[in-house]
N, C-alpha and C positions, 0 to 999 in steps of 0.2 A: 481388821485391826488398823488403826491409824498409825501414822509415822511415829508420833511421840511415844505411843505404846510399844511399837515394834523396837524402837531404839532402847527403851527401858528394859524390854524383855531380852533382846538379843545381845545388847551391849557391845557389839562389834560390827563395824562396817569395813568390808574388804574393798581396797581401792586398786583397780587394774589399769595400768597404763602400758600397753604392750606395743612392741615393734612388729609383731606378727599377728594378723587378724585371726588366723586359724588357731594359733596357740592361745590367743586371748579368749576365744570362744571355749576351747577345751578347759581353760582355767576356770571360767565361769561355771561350767558344768561340773567340774571336779569339786568346786567349793559348795555348789548346791547339793551334790551327792553327800558331802561331808556334813551337811546340815547347817551350813553358813548361809543365812537367809537374807542378808542385806549386802548387796554387791553394787559398787559404783564402777562404771566403765568410763574412764576419762576420754573426753572428745579429743584430747591431744594425742591419744594413741592411734595406731594404724587402723583405718577403716572402722572406727568405733561404732558408728551408727549401724553398720551391717552386723557387728558383733551383738549389739543390743537387739536388733531385729531377730536374728537367729535364736538368741537366748530366749526371747519372749515366746517365739513359736514353740520351743522345746519345753519351756517351764510353765507356760500358761499364765493366766491373769493374776494368780495369787502371789507370784514371786515379786519381791522388791528389787527391781532392776533400775539403778540410777544412772543418769548421765552426768558426768563430772566435768569440771572446767567449763561450765556454761557461762559465757560472757555477754553474748548479744541476744537480742530478741529472736533473731533467726536461728541461733543455736538452740534456744528453748523450743521453738516450734518444730525444728527438725528432730530433736530428741523425743518430743511427745509423739510425733508421727511414727518414729521408729519403735515406739512401745515403752519408752521410759516412763515409770510411774513415780520417779523421784528425781528431782533436779538439785544438783549440788554446784554451788558457785564459789569461786575463789574470793569474791568480794561483792560489794553492792554494785548496782548498775542495771542496764537495760535487760540483761538476761534474767536477772532475779525478778524484776518488775513484771516481765512478760509471763514468767512462770506462775507468779502469784495471780496475775490477771486471769490465767487459764484455770486456776484452781488446783494446780499441781502441788503435791507435797514438796516442800523446799527445805534444803539445808544450806543456809546462807552464810557465806564466809565473812567473818568479822574478826577484828583484833582489838579495837579501841572502844572505850565506853560510848563515844559518839556513834560509832558504827552499830553497836548493840541497840542503842535507842532508835536509830534509823531503820534497822531491820525489823525490830519489834513493831514499829509503826506501820510497816508494810503488811504485817500479819503473817510472817513466815512460820513454818512448822517447828524449826529448831535452828540452833546457831552452831556453825562450824567455826571453832576457834583455830585460826590459821594465820601464820604458821605457829603452832602451839609452842614449838621449841624456843621461840623468842623470849618468852617469860617463864615457861615451864609450869608445873603444877602450882607453884606458889602464886603465879600471876592469875591463874584461874580462880584460886581460892580468894584472891583479892577482888576479882570481878564479881564473885558471888555475893559479896557484901551488899553493893547497891542493886544487884540484879539476882535476887534469890530464886525467881520463878522460871526464867528461860531454861530450855533444855540445851545444855552445852555439849558439844562433841569435839574434843581436841583432835586435830589432824596435823601431821608434820612433826616427825621426830618421836612418835609414839612407838615403843617396842615392848617386849615382854617385861623388861625391868620397870619401865615407867607407867605402864597401863594402870596398875593398882594405885599408884600415886595420884594419877588423874581422877580415878574414881573417888579416892579419899578426899580430893579437893572439890568434888561436887559434879563431876562429869556424869552424864546419863549413859554415854557410850563413848567409844574411841574409834577413830578411823585410822586404818593401818594399810600402808602401801608396801613398799619394798621389803620391810622386815617379815611380812607375811607372804607376799607373792613371790619374792625372790626373782628368779629368771624364768618362771613358769610361763609368763605371758610372752616371752621371747623364744619359746621352744624348749625350756628347761624341764627337768624331771617332775612329773606330776605326783609321783610317790612322795618325794620330799615335800612338795606343797601340802599334801594331805597330813604329813607329820606336823608341819608348822601350823596348819589350821587347827589340829587337835590341841597343840600347845597353847595357842592364843585363845581358843574356846575355854580351855581350863583356867587360863589366867583371868578371863573376863567373866567367868561364872560367879554367881553370888555366893 
């Protein structure tokens, strides 16, 4: 399954940015056990590359394990070496360009029409509308006018209340961090994480 198909099928990307590497790893595993199959581990989290490497060893080649906050070419290379098969960027730049050059599935951070055009020209897999809260669902709906084809994934400010609004506006999936992860990646309760995961999966189901 390619990234575009996975996004349209799963409709939810979990975003982990933890202060505790062991807790972050346990969070990835709990999400995988709950059937949440698209997980992004932000490089701004504690020892993120080790988390990615350990998760890849446990989950095998089929899992979608993303490296997030990829900004530089070195970030992209290190993420790929650690086993990431999805690269997520906060914007355009060297990290995105290197990821595309390597042929890695990419979720490119964009906000403006000019950035959408630039990212599409690079041949990215999908577009991360970030921060989506700047314009909300109505802004995404407006972008879909001149750009009906790209796969948009709103990230930043997406919660249980707004997820459906973004789908109605044309999103193929949503990316969710703290409203889903809570404090799990900092050592919080994994049982509560599983409850939130079930709630978000229900909200994102067709």
